[in-house]
N, C-alpha and C positions, 0 to 999 in steps of 0.2 A: 635582470633575469626574472621572468615571471614565476609565480608560485607553481604553476603547472609544470614548468620546465624543471624546477627544483625537485618536485615530487617524482617526476619521471627519472631524473638522475639518481634519486635515492633508491628507486626500484632497481635500476640497473646496477648500482653499487651492491645492493643486497644480493642480487643475482650472481654477480662475480664472486662474492664472499662465500655464498653457499656452495657454489660449484667446487671451491677449493677445500672445503672442510667436510664434505659429505663422504669422503673415502677414507676408511681406516688405514693406518700405515701398514697393516699386515698385507695389504693387497698391492699387487704390481700392476703393470699395464695389462690390458686385455689382449688375447692372441691376435685379434683382428688389427689392433693398433700397431703391432710390430710389422705386419705386412704393409699397411698403409705408409708407415714411416720409411720402410725400405724402398718404396717406389721412388723416393726422391733420388736414389742412386741409379735409377733406370728410367729416366723421363721418356715418355712416349705418348702417342696420340690415343692409346687405348691399352687396356689390361684385361686379362681373363676374369678378374674378380670384380672390378669396378671401372666406371669411366675415369677419365684422366684428371678431373678437377682436384681430387684429393692429393694426387702426387704433386701438384703445383703448391698446395698448402704445405705439404711435407717438405718440399724444397725450401720454402720460406722458414719453416721451423728449423731446418738444418742450418740455414744461414744464421739464425738467431742463437744457435748453440745446442739444439736438440735436447733442451732441458724439459723436465716434466712440467714446469710452469707453462712453457709455450705450447706443449702438447695439449694441456688442459685449457689453455687460454682460448683457442679458436672455437671449440664447441660451445664454450661459455659465451663467447662473442656472438655466435649465431643465435644462441638462446636470448641474449640481451636484445638483439635486433628484432627477434620475433615479438618481444614485448613492445618494442618501439613501433613496429608496424601495426600492431593491434591498437596501440594508443592513437596512431595517426588515423586508422580506420574509424575509431570512435569519434575523433574530431571531425572527420568527413561526414559522419552521420549526425553532427551537431550535438554530440553527447556533452553533458556537463562534467564538472570535476568528479562527482560521485561515480558517474559511468566510467570515467578514465581510471579511477582508483580501483573500482570493482573489476574491470577488465584486466588491468595489470596484475591484480592480486590472483585472479583465476589462472592466468598464464604462469605466473611465478610458482604457485603452489600446485603443480600438476605433474604428470608423468614426463613432461618436457624436461624437468629438472633432472630426472634420472637419465634421460636420453643424452643430456648434455654433459654427463660425467665421462663419456667415452669419446675418443677421437675416431669417429666413424662418419661416413657420409650422411647418416640419419639426421644429425642436427641441422645441417645445411638443407637437407631435403624438407624438413618441416618449415624452415624459413622460406624456402622457395615456394611451397604451396601457399603460405601466408601472403607473400609478396604478390604472387600472381592473382590471388583472390582480391587483394587490396587494389591492384591495378584494374581488375574487372569492375570493382565498385567505383573507382574513379571514372572509368569510361562510361558506365551507365549514368553516373551523376552529371558528367560534363558533356558527353557525346563528342569528346575531342578524340579524334582517331590516333593522335600521337601516342595515346596510352596503349593502343593495340600493338604498335611497334615496340614500345617499351616492354610490353608483355611477351612479345616474341623473343626479345633478347633475354628476358628473365627465364622464360621456358628453356631456351637453349642452354643457359648456365645451369639450370636445374637438371637438365638432361645430361649434361657433361659431368654432373656430380653423382646422380643416381637415376637409373632408368625408371624408377618407381613413379616419377613425375608424369609419365605417360598415362597413368590411371586417372590423373586429374582431367586430362583432355578427354579420355574415353567417357568419363562421367559427365563432363560439361557439354559435350556435343548434343546428346538427346535433350538435355535441359534447355539448351538454346533453341532447339527445334520446336519445343512445345510452349515456348513463351514468346512474347512480343520481340524479344531480342533476336529472333530468327532472321530479322532483316539484315543483320550483319553479314550474312552469307551472300547478299546481293552487292556488297561493297567490294569493288576491285582492289581497294587498298588492303583488304584482308589477305588476299593471296600474295600481294607484295610482301606483307609482314611475314607470311608463312615461308616464303622464299628466303627472306632474311634469316629467319630462325634456322632453316635447313643449311644455309651457307655457314653459319657459325658452328653447327654440329657436324658438318661434312667431313672434317679430318677424322673424327671418331668413327663416322659411318664408313669411311674409306678403309680405316684400320680394321673394322669388323669384317668388311668384305674381303680384304686381303688375307685375313686369318680364318675365313670360313664361318663368320658370324658365331664366335664362341658364346655370345650372350644367350643364344637359343639353347645350346647344349647345357650351359650353366642353369638355365631355367628348367630344362628337362630333368637334370640331376636333382635340382632343388625340389621339384615336384615329386620325384620318386623317393627321395631320401628324407625329406623334412616336411614338405607341405602335405604329404599323404597322411601325416600324423596330426594335422590341424583339424580340430573339431569346430565346426561352424558355430555351434552354440557357445563354445568356449571363446571364439573370436568375438561374438557379440557381447558376452559377459565382460570381457576384458576392455571393450570400448568404454563401458561404464566405469571401470576401475581407473582408467587413465585420467579421467577428469571428474572424479567422484565429487569433489567440492564445487564443481562448476556445472553439475547436472541441471540445477534450477535455471542457470543462465542460458545453457545451450537449449534446453526445452523451451524456454521463453523465446529464444531466437526463432526456433522452428514455428512456434505458434504465431509470432509476430510477422514472420515472412509470409504466412498464409492469410492472416486476418487483420493485421495492423495496417491501416490505410497509408500511413507515412512510409511504410516499407514496400508498398505495392509494386513499385518498379524494380525491386530487388528480388522478386519472387523466384527468379532463376536459381538463386542460392538454395532454396528449399529443395527443388528437384535435383540439383547437382549432388547434394549429399546423399540423397536416396539412391540415385543411379550409381554413384561411386561405391557406396557400401555394397550394393548388389553385385557389382563387378568383383570387388574384393572377395565376397562370399563365394561367388562362382569359382574363382581360381584358388580357393582355399588359402588365401594370403595369410602371412603372419600378422598377428594382431597389431603390432606396432607400425606396420606399413601405413595405417590409416590415421596416425596421430596428426599429420599435417592438415587434415580436414578441418579440425575443430577451432583453431584460434580465431578465424574470421567470424565464426558463429558466436563466439564469446563477445566479440565486438557488437554484433547486432543485439544479443541478449542483454548486454550491459546497458546499452542505450534505451532499450525498451523498458527494462526494469526501472531505470532512472526516471523515465517519463511517468511510469505508473506510481512511483513512490514519492513524488515531489509535493503532494498536497495532503493536508489533514493529518490524521493519525498515522497514515502509511509512511510518512517521512521518518518515523521512529524505527522503522524496520531496516533502514539503511545500514546501521552498524551491524545488524544481524546478518544481512546479505554479504557484507565484507568479511565477517567473522567465520562464516560457514566454510569457505575454501581453506582458511587457515586451520581451523579446528579439525576438519576432516582429513587434512594433510598429515596430522600428527601420527596416526597409525600407519599411514603410507610411509612416512619417514622412518618408522621403526623396522620396516620389513623390506622395502624396495631398494634400499641403497646398501652398498658394501661398507656400512659403518658399524657393523657388528662382527666380532671375530668369528672365524670358522668354528671354534669351540662353542661359542654361544649359540650359534645357529643349530649345531648338531644336538645340543642339549635342550633346545627349545624349538623343535621342528613343527609343532602343531599348526601354527598359523601359516607358515610357509607351505606346508603340505595342503592345507585346506584351500589355499588360493592357487594351487597348481604351480607354485614357484620352484618346486623341487623336480618338476618334470622337464627332462632334457629333450633334445631333438629326436632321440631314439624312442620317445614315447614312454620312457620308464622314469620312475622317481629315484633320485640319488640323495646323497648326504647334504649337498649344498646346491643352491641355484646354479645353473650351468654357467651363467656369466661370471659368477663369483669364483667358481672352480677354474675358470679360464683366466683368472688373474693371479694365479699362484704357481710357484715352481719354476718360473722362467729364469730368475736370477741364478738359482741353484744350477740349472742346466747350463747356462752360459758360462758361469764361473768354472764348472767342472770341465767343460769342453776346452775352455781357455787353458786350464791347468794341464790337461792331457796334451794339447797341441804344443805347449812350451817344451815338452820332453821329447818330441819327435825329431828325428833327423830329416834333413831336406824339407823343412817346413813349407817352402815355396812350392813344393810338389805334393801338397796334401789336399785332398778333397774332403770337405765336410758335407755329407749327404744326410738329409733329414727326412722323416716320414711326412711331416706336414709343415705348412707355412708358418705356424706359430713358433715351432721349434727353430726353424731357420731364421725367422725375423728376430726372435729374442736373442739368439746367439750373436747375430750381426749388430744388434742394438747395444748390448751390454759388453761385448768383447773389448778387452783392453789392447788387443793385438790386430785390430782392423780385420777381423775374420770375415769371409764372404761365403757363408754356408748356402747351400741350395737344396732344392727338393723337386721331386716330380709332381708336386702338388701346387695348384694355383699358378700365380705368375712366375714362380721360381723356375718353372720348366723352360722358360725362355731366357734364363740368366746363367746358364752353364757356360764355363770357359773351357772349350774343347781344344784350345791351343796348347794346353799344358799336358805333358806326359806324366801323369800322376804316379807316385811311388807309394803313397800312404793314403789310407782311407779311414776317416772317422765316421762311423755310421750311427746315427741317432735313430733308435728303433723303438716302436711301441712294445710294451713289455710282453704281450702275448706272442710276439714273433721273434724274440731275441735269439732263441736257440736255433730256429730255422735259419736266421740270418748268418749265424756263426757257421752252421753246417754248409750252407750254400756258397758263402764267400771265401771262407778260409783256404780252399784249394788254390786260389788265385794269388795268394800272398805267402811270403815265407814265414811270417809270424802273425798271430792273432790272439786277442784276448777280450774278455768281457770286462771292461775297465771300471764302469761305475753305473749308477742309476739314480733316478730322482726319488728322494726319500720323503718328500712332503706328501703325507697321506691324504691331505685335503685337496690337492691339485688334481685337475683332470689328467695331467701328465704323470701322475703317480706311477712309479715303476718303469717309466721310459728308460731304456738302456742305452749306454754308450759303448759301442763295440769299436775296437781299434785293430786295423790291419796294416802291417808295414811290409816293405820289400815286395812290391808287385812283381809277379812272374810274367805278366803279359801287359800289353798296352790296353788299359781299360777304357780308353776313349771310344773305341769302336762299340763296345758293349753299352756305354752310356748313350752314344748316338742312336743305337738301335732301340734302346728303352725310351728315349725321348720321342723318336718317330712313332713307336707303338702307342705311347700315351696320346700323342697329338692325333694320330689316326683314329684312336678310340673316341676322341672328342669331336 
């Protein structure tokens, strides 16, 4: 085993270790993770929330026991593979050992580490961007068209994971047109590769068609409720924060792609990042959507700096270049990860507020960062619903109806009684069982609407009560109520079916 391989394996080992120690035990899974895990129980070619790839991974996790270890393993794996492909890109560019270590260090100590703490499509999305850019690099270097076919397959897998990968292509096309690489459009094989990619994603496209293309409605709602609050200058500022320790390397890459003769044939990468960022800005995209852009530029920058620092007194700057990403990561480590207790953050809010980390999707500042608040209160909710459910008569005729997918997913994940709660929110709207004549209803309701729920629903049942609520004051779900209704006076399936139709028609 070569020294290079040993060093790469050390980086990968450190990566896995960090991903498992960066979350304080006070925190649970994130609300999105519960939805993704529940998709394993409803395998399909598409979902309202995400493409189907995540459900396949969730099914594997379920087969492995559905433990926290495996839930955290896969995003860590995708992060480790990102390091691997940056390493291979540096080798393709004839980078030396210093370039390899610098590139791996920049990737390891970056915002990708934060992204990889959550079981979401984002980790594989960043890997997909990195691999596609790596494949483009291979094609430009070798002019072997097999890499275009490999790229088509990789794009399809990235598309089936997160539609965000489309932005890569949108930014790449004009970059191709204004560089010598435009000749690729004259290659008939390109269109065969495009057809191959379309065939792979066709089951998902067919699912979207049959369901009225919910992805467009999802994007519309996202734009109206979340992206409208995105500040474009804030977007650009956060791009700098994601790779603070790697800024010198990334800027060096952009300079080299324009002026360094060795990289002249790779100039397409310079224009690609410009066009892609402009597209993200135009659509007011969330800042983390662009993280997948940068790993390949770290590869270019690491090789360029290695070539610039190999002679004379400059070689003594090599340790400094490697130390910068590590040292600048330390303050990032102290605020960007859920490794501080909620009490600590609340009593030390200054830095969090200054960096905008307390601002939620509603555009307002709160006590904790939204992602952290979304990792609290779920076990409490699930255990209380479990306890209430165990006291009910006719348990097999009990419907557990939640306000949002996080509530439903958490109950289903933690339940000791194999509960299958549902919601009119996200994918759960397709998972109702209307073959059961329900006699009981457990209604998980946001705190602001609990009394309205009691007043509106009680007339349809013989007994009703406000049974419990979430008491964790730091949780985003603080105050969420559990209303219980027993002895249905009517067959509520018709009302459920009407509500489902109304929600789907609205979408």
